[in-house]
CHARMM-style PDB file with segment names, atoms N, HN, CA, C and O in Angstrom:
ATOM      1  N   MET     1      -3.902  23.805   3.483  1.00  0.00      PROA
ATOM      2  CA  MET     1      -2.625  24.658   4.039  1.00  0.00      PROA
ATOM      3  C   MET     1      -1.252  24.524   3.432  1.00  0.00      PROA
ATOM      4  O   MET     1      -0.884  23.408   3.066  1.00  0.00      PROA
ATOM      5  N   PRO     2      -0.392  25.666   3.282  1.00  0.00      PROA
ATOM      6  CA  PRO     2       0.614  25.746   2.433  1.00  0.00      PROA
ATOM      7  C   PRO     2       1.760  24.792   3.235  1.00  0.00      PROA
ATOM      8  O   PRO     2       1.850  24.683   4.458  1.00  0.00      PROA
ATOM      9  N   GLU     3       2.422  24.276   2.448  1.00  0.00      PROA
ATOM     10  HN  GLU     3       2.349  24.364   1.455  1.00  0.00      PROA
ATOM     11  CA  GLU     3       3.714  23.286   2.963  1.00  0.00      PROA
ATOM     12  C   GLU     3       4.568  23.903   3.819  1.00  0.00      PROA
ATOM     13  O   GLU     3       4.985  23.366   4.845  1.00  0.00      PROA
ATOM     14  N   THR     4       4.861  25.022   3.454  1.00  0.00      PROA
ATOM     15  HN  THR     4       4.522  25.458   2.621  1.00  0.00      PROA
ATOM     16  CA  THR     4       5.667  25.955   4.347  1.00  0.00      PROA
ATOM     17  C   THR     4       5.568  26.373   5.659  1.00  0.00      PROA
ATOM     18  O   THR     4       6.433  26.630   6.497  1.00  0.00      PROA
ATOM     19  N   ARG     5       4.162  26.398   5.695  1.00  0.00      PROA
ATOM     20  HN  ARG     5       3.460  26.188   5.015  1.00  0.00      PROA
ATOM     21  CA  ARG     5       3.338  26.843   7.482  1.00  0.00      PROA
ATOM     22  C   ARG     5       3.494  25.502   8.074  1.00  0.00      PROA
ATOM     23  O   ARG     5       3.817  25.508   9.262  1.00  0.00      PROA
ATOM     24  N   GLU     6       3.313  24.171   7.423  1.00  0.00      PROA
ATOM     25  HN  GLU     6       3.051  24.166   6.458  1.00  0.00      PROA
ATOM     26  CA  GLU     6       3.340  23.049   8.123  1.00  0.00      PROA
ATOM     27  C   GLU     6       4.734  22.678   8.580  1.00  0.00      PROA
ATOM     28  O   GLU     6       5.029  22.158   9.656  1.00  0.00      PROA
ATOM     29  N   SER     7       5.624  23.060   7.500  1.00  0.00      PROA
ATOM     30  HN  SER     7       5.384  23.482   6.626  1.00  0.00      PROA
ATOM     31  CA  SER     7       7.114  22.715   8.083  1.00  0.00      PROA
ATOM     32  C   SER     7       7.670  23.712   9.185  1.00  0.00      PROA
ATOM     33  O   SER     7       8.709  23.546   9.825  1.00  0.00      PROA
ATOM     34  N   ALA     8       6.829  24.731   9.285  1.00  0.00      PROA
ATOM     35  HN  ALA     8       5.986  24.866   8.765  1.00  0.00      PROA
ATOM     36  CA  ALA     8       7.231  25.580  10.757  1.00  0.00      PROA
ATOM     37  C   ALA     8       6.777  25.214  11.746  1.00  0.00      PROA
ATOM     38  O   ALA     8       7.311  25.382  12.842  1.00  0.00      PROA
ATOM     39  N   THR     9       5.297  24.426  11.479  1.00  0.00      PROA
ATOM     40  HN  THR     9       4.863  24.290  10.588  1.00  0.00      PROA
ATOM     41  CA  THR     9       4.846  24.063  12.637  1.00  0.00      PROA
ATOM     42  C   THR     9       5.044  22.793  13.202  1.00  0.00      PROA
ATOM     43  O   THR     9       4.521  22.510  14.280  1.00  0.00      PROA
ATOM     44  N   LEU    10       5.961  21.756  12.393  1.00  0.00      PROA
ATOM     45  HN  LEU    10       6.385  21.986  11.517  1.00  0.00      PROA
ATOM     46  CA  LEU    10       6.415  20.715  12.906  1.00  0.00      PROA
ATOM     47  C   LEU    10       7.641  20.496  13.764  1.00  0.00      PROA
ATOM     48  O   LEU    10       7.664  19.551  14.553  1.00  0.00      PROA
ATOM     49  N   PRO    11       8.611  21.290  13.651  1.00  0.00      PROA
ATOM     50  CA  PRO    11       9.619  21.395  14.569  1.00  0.00      PROA
ATOM     51  C   PRO    11       8.935  22.004  15.928  1.00  0.00      PROA
ATOM     52  O   PRO    11       9.438  21.634  16.990  1.00  0.00      PROA
ATOM     53  N   ARG    12       8.121  22.669  15.962  1.00  0.00      PROA
ATOM     54  HN  ARG    12       7.713  22.969  15.100  1.00  0.00      PROA
ATOM     55  CA  ARG    12       7.562  22.900  17.518  1.00  0.00      PROA
ATOM     56  C   ARG    12       6.548  21.780  17.997  1.00  0.00      PROA
ATOM     57  O   ARG    12       6.270  21.696  19.193  1.00  0.00      PROA
ATOM     58  N   MET    13       6.046  20.998  17.148  1.00  0.00      PROA
ATOM     59  HN  MET    13       6.271  21.066  16.177  1.00  0.00      PROA
ATOM     60  CA  MET    13       5.006  19.658  17.417  1.00  0.00      PROA
ATOM     61  C   MET    13       6.057  18.734  18.083  1.00  0.00      PROA
ATOM     62  O   MET    13       5.821  18.377  19.237  1.00  0.00      PROA
ATOM     63  N   LYS    14       7.253  18.287  17.446  1.00  0.00      PROA
ATOM     64  HN  LYS    14       7.445  18.577  16.508  1.00  0.00      PROA
ATOM     65  CA  LYS    14       7.939  17.230  17.667  1.00  0.00      PROA
ATOM     66  C   LYS    14       8.540  17.210  18.780  1.00  0.00      PROA
ATOM     67  O   LYS    14       8.869  16.054  19.046  1.00  0.00      PROA
ATOM     68  N   PRO    15       8.927  18.148  19.782  1.00  0.00      PROA
ATOM     69  CA  PRO    15       9.363  18.098  21.142  1.00  0.00      PROA
ATOM     70  C   PRO    15       8.010  17.507  22.034  1.00  0.00      PROA
ATOM     71  O   PRO    15       8.043  16.542  22.798  1.00  0.00      PROA
ATOM     72  N   LEU    16       7.162  18.114  21.811  1.00  0.00      PROA
ATOM     73  HN  LEU    16       7.135  18.898  21.191  1.00  0.00      PROA
ATOM     74  CA  LEU    16       5.766  17.969  22.098  1.00  0.00      PROA
ATOM     75  C   LEU    16       5.298  16.447  21.924  1.00  0.00      PROA
ATOM     76  O   LEU    16       4.842  15.810  22.874  1.00  0.00      PROA
ATOM     77  N   LEU    17       5.435  15.952  20.732  1.00  0.00      PROA
ATOM     78  HN  LEU    17       5.805  16.470  19.961  1.00  0.00      PROA
ATOM     79  CA  LEU    17       5.005  14.475  20.790  1.00  0.00      PROA
ATOM     80  C   LEU    17       6.112  13.616  21.249  1.00  0.00      PROA
ATOM     81  O   LEU    17       5.783  12.433  21.340  1.00  0.00      PROA
ATOM     82  N   THR    18       7.452  13.906  21.594  1.00  0.00      PROA
ATOM     83  HN  THR    18       7.720  14.867  21.520  1.00  0.00      PROA
ATOM     84  CA  THR    18       8.605  13.078  21.923  1.00  0.00      PROA
ATOM     85  C   THR    18       8.009  13.081  23.392  1.00  0.00      PROA
ATOM     86  O   THR    18       7.856  11.962  23.883  1.00  0.00      PROA
ATOM     87  N   GLU    19       7.672  14.108  24.120  1.00  0.00      PROA
ATOM     88  HN  GLU    19       7.796  15.017  23.721  1.00  0.00      PROA
ATOM     89  CA  GLU    19       7.420  14.266  25.448  1.00  0.00      PROA
ATOM     90  C   GLU    19       6.260  13.103  25.966  1.00  0.00      PROA
ATOM     91  O   GLU    19       6.227  12.295  26.894  1.00  0.00      PROA
ATOM     92  N   LEU    20       5.467  13.418  25.014  1.00  0.00      PROA
ATOM     93  HN  LEU    20       5.494  14.074  24.260  1.00  0.00      PROA
ATOM     94  CA  LEU    20       4.109  12.484  25.061  1.00  0.00      PROA
ATOM     95  C   LEU    20       4.362  11.107  25.152  1.00  0.00      PROA
ATOM     96  O   LEU    20       3.892  10.363  26.014  1.00  0.00      PROA
ATOM     97  N   ILE    21       5.356  10.686  23.950  1.00  0.00      PROA
ATOM     98  HN  ILE    21       5.737  11.290  23.251  1.00  0.00      PROA
ATOM     99  CA  ILE    21       5.625   9.149  23.865  1.00  0.00      PROA
ATOM    100  C   ILE    21       6.405   8.670  25.203  1.00  0.00      PROA
ATOM    101  O   ILE    21       6.104   7.665  25.847  1.00  0.00      PROA
ATOM    102  N   SER    22       7.623   9.702  25.554  1.00  0.00      PROA
ATOM    103  HN  SER    22       7.868  10.519  25.030  1.00  0.00      PROA
ATOM    104  CA  SER    22       8.190   9.008  26.841  1.00  0.00      PROA
ATOM    105  C   SER    22       7.532   8.937  27.856  1.00  0.00      PROA
ATOM    106  O   SER    22       7.684   8.021  28.664  1.00  0.00      PROA
ATOM    107  N   ALA    23       6.645   9.931  28.008  1.00  0.00      PROA
ATOM    108  HN  ALA    23       6.521  10.676  27.352  1.00  0.00      PROA
ATOM    109  CA  ALA    23       5.468  10.104  29.095  1.00  0.00      PROA
ATOM    110  C   ALA    23       4.477   8.938  29.131  1.00  0.00      PROA
ATOM    111  O   ALA    23       3.960   8.732  30.229  1.00  0.00      PROA
ATOM    112  N   SER    24       4.215   8.343  28.373  1.00  0.00      PROA
ATOM    113  HN  SER    24       4.635   8.511  27.481  1.00  0.00      PROA
ATOM    114  CA  SER    24       3.324   7.058  27.961  1.00  0.00      PROA
ATOM    115  C   SER    24       4.173   5.998  27.881  1.00  0.00      PROA
ATOM    116  O   SER    24       3.754   4.987  28.445  1.00  0.00      PROA
ATOM    117  N   LEU    25       5.139   5.923  27.403  1.00  0.00      PROA
ATOM    118  HN  LEU    25       5.479   6.745  26.945  1.00  0.00      PROA
ATOM    119  CA  LEU    25       5.950   4.377  27.179  1.00  0.00      PROA
ATOM    120  C   LEU    25       6.186   3.808  28.564  1.00  0.00      PROA
ATOM    121  O   LEU    25       6.234   2.592  28.378  1.00  0.00      PROA
ATOM    122  N   PRO    26       6.350   4.037  29.789  1.00  0.00      PROA
ATOM    123  CA  PRO    26       6.357   3.103  30.946  1.00  0.00      PROA
ATOM    124  C   PRO    26       5.066   2.588  31.089  1.00  0.00      PROA
ATOM    125  O   PRO    26       4.975   1.389  31.353  1.00  0.00      PROA
ATOM    126  N   ALA    27       4.006   3.285  30.962  1.00  0.00      PROA
ATOM    127  HN  ALA    27       4.081   4.259  30.748  1.00  0.00      PROA
ATOM    128  CA  ALA    27       2.810   2.578  31.003  1.00  0.00      PROA
ATOM    129  C   ALA    27       2.648   1.427  29.761  1.00  0.00      PROA
ATOM    130  O   ALA    27       2.154   0.318  29.964  1.00  0.00      PROA
ATOM    131  N   VAL    28       3.101   1.842  28.569  1.00  0.00      PROA
ATOM    132  HN  VAL    28       3.502   2.744  28.404  1.00  0.00      PROA
ATOM    133  CA  VAL    28       2.908   0.964  27.550  1.00  0.00      PROA
ATOM    134  C   VAL    28       3.757  -0.660  28.037  1.00  0.00      PROA
ATOM    135  O   VAL    28       3.341  -1.817  27.975  1.00  0.00      PROA
ATOM    136  N   GLU    29       4.919  -0.162  28.457  1.00  0.00      PROA
ATOM    137  HN  GLU    29       5.258   0.778  28.507  1.00  0.00      PROA
ATOM    138  CA  GLU    29       5.815  -1.486  28.847  1.00  0.00      PROA
ATOM    139  C   GLU    29       5.107  -2.176  29.711  1.00  0.00      PROA
ATOM    140  O   GLU    29       4.934  -3.389  29.587  1.00  0.00      PROA
ATOM    141  N   ARG    30       4.592  -1.424  30.743  1.00  0.00      PROA
ATOM    142  HN  ARG    30       4.733  -0.439  30.843  1.00  0.00      PROA
ATOM    143  CA  ARG    30       3.944  -2.102  31.919  1.00  0.00      PROA
ATOM    144  C   ARG    30       2.831  -3.176  31.319  1.00  0.00      PROA
ATOM    145  O   ARG    30       2.786  -4.381  31.565  1.00  0.00      PROA
ATOM    146  N   GLU    31       1.985  -2.443  30.503  1.00  0.00      PROA
ATOM    147  HN  GLU    31       2.021  -1.464  30.303  1.00  0.00      PROA
ATOM    148  CA  GLU    31       0.913  -3.303  29.834  1.00  0.00      PROA
ATOM    149  C   GLU    31       1.476  -4.734  29.067  1.00  0.00      PROA
ATOM    150  O   GLU    31       1.047  -5.888  29.100  1.00  0.00      PROA
ATOM    151  N   ALA    32       2.527  -4.167  28.431  1.00  0.00      PROA
ATOM    152  HN  ALA    32       2.876  -3.230  28.404  1.00  0.00      PROA
ATOM    153  CA  ALA    32       3.324  -5.316  27.172  1.00  0.00      PROA
ATOM    154  C   ALA    32       3.784  -6.140  28.304  1.00  0.00      PROA
ATOM    155  O   ALA    32       3.390  -7.277  28.047  1.00  0.00      PROA
ATOM    156  N   GLY    33       4.361  -6.146  29.326  1.00  0.00      PROA
ATOM    157  HN  GLY    33       4.681  -5.221  29.535  1.00  0.00      PROA
ATOM    158  CA  GLY    33       4.926  -7.061  30.456  1.00  0.00      PROA
ATOM    159  C   GLY    33       4.016  -7.829  31.059  1.00  0.00      PROA
ATOM    160  O   GLY    33       4.230  -9.001  31.368  1.00  0.00      PROA
ATOM    161  N   ALA    34       2.886  -7.184  31.274  1.00  0.00      PROA
ATOM    162  HN  ALA    34       2.712  -6.232  31.023  1.00  0.00      PROA
ATOM    163  CA  ALA    34       1.627  -7.850  32.008  1.00  0.00      PROA
ATOM    164  C   ALA    34       0.993  -8.946  30.923  1.00  0.00      PROA
ATOM    165  O   ALA    34       0.497 -10.018  31.271  1.00  0.00      PROA
ATOM    166  N   ARG    35       1.080  -8.567  29.795  1.00  0.00      PROA
ATOM    167  HN  ARG    35       1.483  -7.697  29.513  1.00  0.00      PROA
ATOM    168  CA  ARG    35       0.064  -9.140  28.898  1.00  0.00      PROA
ATOM    169  C   ARG    35       1.121 -10.360  28.221  1.00  0.00      PROA
ATOM    170  O   ARG    35       0.682 -11.452  27.862  1.00  0.00      PROA
ATOM    171  N   GLY    36       2.514  -9.991  28.121  1.00  0.00      PROA
ATOM    172  HN  GLY    36       2.871  -9.104  28.412  1.00  0.00      PROA
ATOM    173  CA  GLY    36       3.367 -11.198  27.708  1.00  0.00      PROA
ATOM    174  C   GLY    36       3.676 -12.165  28.532  1.00  0.00      PROA
ATOM    175  OT1 GLY    36       4.364 -13.110  28.145  1.00  0.00      PROA
TER     176      GLY     36
END
């Protein structure tokens, strides 16, 4: 896959990834708190 196409896809993927991380963060923190 050409890197030009990849760099065009990345900006669209980043917000999605950020949303996914921020959505799963509370669960991760809860798990870390329960474990720690």
